[in-house]
N, C-alpha and C positions, 0 to 999 in steps of 0.2 A: 390491465390485467385484472381478472376477477379476484375478489377476496372472499375469504370465508373465516368466520370467527372460530377460534380454538381456545381451549382452556389449558393454560400451562401453569406450573407451580414454580415460583421463583423465591429466593430468599427475600424476606420482607425488607430488610435494610437496603439491599441492592436495588430492589424495585422502587422503593421510596426515594432513594438517592437519585436514580435516573429520572424519575417523574419530577422531582424538584428542579432538576437541571434543565429538562427539555419541555416541561409543562405536560399536563394530562393529555392534551390533544395531539402531541407528537410522540407519545410513548410507543404506540404501535409501529410507527415509522422507524423509530430508533431500534426497536427489537428486530424489525424486518431487515434493516441495514446490517445489524450485528450478525444475523443468521446468514445473510448473503456473503458477508466477509468470511465467516467460518467455512461456508461451502467452498469458496474460492481457495482457502488455505487447505482444505481437505483434498481438493482436486490437485493442487500444486504438490502436496505430499505424495499423492498417488503417482504423479508424473515423475517426481524425484525417485521414488522407489523403482519405477519401471526403468528409468534411465540408468540408475545405479545397477540394476539387475543386468542390463544389457552392456553397459560400459565400465562398470566397477564404481566404487565409491569415489567421491571427490577427495583429492589429496590436498595436503597443506600447500604444495607447490601450485596446484590449480587455484586455490583460494588466494594465494599471494599474487599470482599473475592477474587474476580478475580484479583484485584490489588495486594493483598498479594501473591497470587499464581504466578503472573507474576514476582514479585520481587524474590521469591524463585527460580524460574526457571533461572532467570538472574544470581542470585548468584551461582547456580549450574554450569552454563556454565563458569562463571568467575573462579570458583574453578578448573574446568577441565583445563582451559587454564593455570592457574598458576601451575598446577601439571605436565604439559607436560615437561617443562625443567627438573624437578626433575626426572621424569621417564627416560628421555633421558640420564641424567648424570648417573643414576643407571645402565642403560643398557651399557653405555660406560665403566664403571668401571670393 
């Protein structure tokens, strides 16, 4: 991707804090990643607005159901990881 130099104004403390953490050579890459993440969030927000306009707002019941499903999936993966050593032992026997 082609790049172009831009001038932006940042709070000095923030910019120096980031520069000290990532080093001067990685500052532009850090800022680029931050802008990309913000653009993703903006697009996601637009999608949520469009879907809520079409289907209505997300309810507490919807959130509870999604959280329960997330926990089930997390448990399934934990069970799979716990099962790997047992399968390895059975295969070795």
